[in-house]
Every structure is written in structure tokens, then in C-alpha cells.
N, C-alpha and C positions, 0 to 999 in steps of 0.2 A: 504493500500500500504506500502511495506517495503522499507526503505531507507538504503543505504549503508553508513556507517559512513565515514567521510572525512579521518580519520586516516587509515582506511582499504584501501582506494584508494591510499594514499601515499605509503603504504607498497607494494601494488601491482605494482605501477609504478616503485618503486625502484628495485623490484625483476626482472621486465621485462628488465630493463636496466643493471642489474648486478652491481649496484652501491650502494648497501646497506652495506656500511662498512666505517670505519673512513678514510682509505686511498682511496681517489677518483681518484688517478692518472691513473687508468685503464679506467675510464669513458671517452668515446670519445667526443670531442668537435669540432665543425665546425670552421675551420680557412679559411679565404679567402685570396688568394694570387693574387694580381693584377699585370698584365703584362704590361710593358712599354718599348718602344724603341724610342729614340729621335735622333738616328744617331749622327750627329755632330752639331745639332741645339737645339732649345728650343721647337719646336713643336712636338707633338706626331705623329709618323709615323709607329706605330706598325703594323696596318692593311695593310700598303703599302708594308711591307717587310717580315712579318712573317705570314704564313698561317697554321702552325701546330706547336704544342709544345709537346715534350716528357719530362715529369716532373718526377724526381727521388727524393725520400725523404729518409733521413738517420737519425738514432737516435743519441743520444749524444755520443755513442761509434762508430759512423760512420757505424753502421750496416744498410744495405739496407732493408728498411721496406715496401716501397710501390712505385708504379709508376702510372702515369696517362698519357694517350694520348689524347690530345685535338685537334680535327681537325678544319678545316675552319668554318664549320657550327656552332660549339660550340663557337669558338672565335669571330665570327661575332655577336653573341648574347651578349657575355661579354668576353673581353680579360682577363680571370682570371681562377683560379682553386679553387674548393671547397675541402678542405682537412678535413677528419674526423679522428682525432688522439687523443690518450690519452694525458693527461697533460704531459708536458716535454719540453726538448730542442731538436730541430731538425735542420738539415742542408738540403738544397735542391739544386738541380742542374736542370736547364731547358735547353733543346736544341731545337732550332727552325729550322724548315724546314728539318727534317729527312725524306727523301723520298727514292727512289730506289737507289740513289747514296750514301747512308749512312748506315753504320753498327756501332753497339755499342758493345764493349767487356769489360770484367773486372768486371761485376756485378754478384753477387750471393746473392739470397734472404736470409736475416737473418744472413749474414756473414759480417764482417768488410770490408770496401772498402777503398782502397788507391786511392785517387782522381787523383794522378799522373799516375795511371795504369788503370784507367777507360778511355777508348779511343773511340773517334768517328772518322770515316774516310770512304773513299771509300771501299766498300766490298772487292775489289781486293787488298787493302792495307794489308789485313790479310790473303791473299792467294798468289798464284803465277800468278794471272791474270793481265790484262793490265788496268791501271787506265786512264780514259778519262777525267772526270770532276767531281768535288765535287758538292754536293748541296750547295746552298747559306746559310751556317750555321750561326746561332747566338746562344749565350749562356748567361745564367744568373746563379748566385749562391748566397747563403746567408744563414743566420741563422734566425730561428723563435722560439718563445716561446709560447707554448700553455698552457693557464691558465684555470684550472677547473672553470666552471661556467661563463666563459667569451667567447664571440664570437670575436676572434681576426682577425686582418687584417694587411697586409703589402704589400709593392710593390717590385716586382722583375724586376730590370732594365737590359735589354739585352745589350750585346755588340757583334760586328761582330766577326766571327771566320773564315772569308774567305777573299780572295782578288779576285776581278774580273779581268780577263785577256782578252784583245782584241788584236788579232794579225792579221795583214793584210800584205800579201806578194805580191808585184807587179813585173811584168816583168819576169814571170817564166812560165814553162809548168805546169799550175795549176793542171790538173788532175793527174799529177805524182809528185806533191810536197806536203809535209806535214811539220808539226812543232812538236817539242818535247820540253817541259819545263823540264829541268834537275835540280836536287838537291833541290827542295822544301822538306819540311817535309812531312812525311806520314800521321800523325795523329794530332788531337787536344785532349788534356786530359781534365778532368773535372774541371781543374783550368783555362781553356781557354788558355793554353799555347801550341803552336805548338811543336811537339816532334816526336821522332822516327828517324830512319835512313833516310838520303837523298834518294829521289826516283825520278821517272820520270813520267810525265803525257803526254799521247799521245792523244790530243784532236781530236775530229772529225772536219774535214776541209770541208768547202763548196767552190765550184768553182763559181766564179762570171762570169756568161755567158755573161753579158753585156760588160765585158772587153775583149771579144774575147778569153776567157779561159786563160788569162794571170795573173789572180789575184785569190788568195786563202785566205779565211778568217776563223779564229777560235775564238770562244768565250767560255770561260770555267772558273770555279772557282777552286782555290787551297787553302790550308791552309795558314795562315798568315806567312809572312817572313819579314826580315829586309834588308835594303840596304847593310848591312855588310855580309849577307849570300851569299854563292857561288851559286846563282841561275843564270842559263843561258838558253837562248832560241836558239835551233838549227833549222835551215831551212834544210830540208832533201830532197834529190832528188829521182829520180825513183828507183835507185838500193840501196837505203838506205845510200848513201854517204852524208856526212855533207857538205853543200855548203856555209853556213855562220853561225856564232855564234854571239849572242848578249849578252853581259854582262848585265843582268837585274839590278843588284845592281848599276852599274855605270850609266845605262840608267835612273834609278829612281832618282839618284842624279842630273844628268844633266838636267832632265826635272822638277826638284823640286817637285816631287810627294811626298806628305806627307803620309807615310805608317802608321803613328800613328793615323790617323783618323779611324773612324768606316767604313764609306763608301769609299772604295778605288778602283779606276779603273786604271789599268796600260795598256794604249793603245799604241801598238807598230806598226809602219809602216816600213816595210823593203822593199826597192825598188831597184831592179836590173836595172841599166842603163848602157849605153855604156861606161860611164866614171868610173863606179865602183858601189859600193853598198852604199846607204844612209840609215840611221836609224833615224827616228824621230817619232813624234806623228801625227796621222791623222789630217787633217785640221779641221774637225768637233770638235776635242777635244778643240781647242782654247787655251786660256790662263788658263782656269780653268778646271781641270780634274774632270768630274762628271760621276759616274757609271750610265749606261743606262739600266741595267738589274739586 
């Protein structure tokens, strides 16, 4: 029986991997990126909030080199990504919950990327269509170092990229009443900053039949904004006329809603009464504002 010498086996393995040279930087190494999201607390709630991750990887020159899409089934097994990369320095950006209400622009493979010009937003934010509701987006970014001969690991901590809006309007002809959120930002860039020209969201409205069709409700997500931003909520009647406007920035201040938190819900109750219009938070919101979706 003939035996293959150990040295010959080593040479064969090196040839197969393409790593028989002094510079091993092109040899790919597995790197594990662990996903985490704790919201505004200490407990891990990644699986409660994020069911899909689009991961983008850039080299040391910010060239876009690879991407991965990890769906719910994969994340349920392990909330992580396995990256096979040559040794070197890399930057990554992960976007959580990119579904039908999200488009990504500004990426070209093997070309340098400007993170402020890589944008995510409603598909109609990049066209002339009507924006109704963003997905509940979350984002993470960071740097990793892949070392030849070492299986690396790091954690990618997500932050919220959206605000949840709940709007309820009472005392109106509900089937002929809608709401419009004016002047939020159009996009979020890869630095997780809201950006773009002020725009408008036209959320789908549901009529509450139990109220005798006098109540309309809308629930939708929008990019992050601050109380200093000129964001306003219009209640619109049958012929498109504006019948009431709520200064959302002032409303947030009055209700002491902390927009710096990750999980933010802005619940607005607009009620038309014989004595006038009142604007407050729904009773179920109580003293502590908690996102419900």
C-alpha cells in the first residue's frame, strides 16, 4: 500500500485554498457577528423587535464588498451573521426589518460608499408616489478586524430608526376624514441619522364602526424626528380641507414624551366636541408612553 507523505497533503491543501504565499491577507477567515437589541433596558429583546436583517460590509476604503440577508428562520436559529472575509479592517452596517415599505439606495459593489448618501426609506421617498408608512426600522454599524488564522467574533448592537405614531380622531365623519403627518424627514442614512427634505406621510385610516363611524384611527411608522423639528399633524376633511392642525413638537413637549429613547410611541387623540377641539393622549396611554407595535 502506498502512503501519501504529510508534506504533499499540506501543499495540496494550500493550493486548494489559494493561500500558499507569504502574504495571507487574501485567505478568507470566518468572522461571527452577533446581533443584539436591548431597547431602553438591560434585557435582550432582539427577537421581539427584529425579524430580518440586511447586512452590508465595506473594506477599509469604504468600498462595498458584500451583503447578506438574514430572514426570520435564520435569526431564530442564531441572531448572528457568519462572514467569510480576507484578513483586514472592515466596516459594517445592518438594517433591521426591511420589508415592502423599505428601499435602499446609494450602494454600488466595489465602489467607495458615502455613508451619509446611503439611504433607506419608503420606496415612494425616491419616486413621486405617496408615502403611507415606514417599516419599523432598526440599524447597527461598527468596525471589525479580521485576523488571519483567527476565528473572530463581535457584537452589533441595534438602535431604533423609527418613531411609532398612533393617531385617533373622534367626533368626525370618519369615512370622509383622514390625517397627514407633515414635515418629517424622508430618509435615514447609514449613520442612522434622519435626512432628506421634509415630506408628508398619508397613513391608511381605519373607521371605528363601534363609535357609530365617528372615530378614525391611524397607526404608522416614520423616520426619527426631534421636538424642535417642524412636524405637524393635519386632520383633513372630505374635500381635502384642513380642519385642524396639531403641532407635534409642542405636543411631545407637553406630554413629556422622550424622543431620545429607542422605543418611542407618540399617541395623539384629537377630539371634536361642541365646545371646541381637544388634543391629548388616549386614556390607555396613561402616564407612561409605551409602543404597542
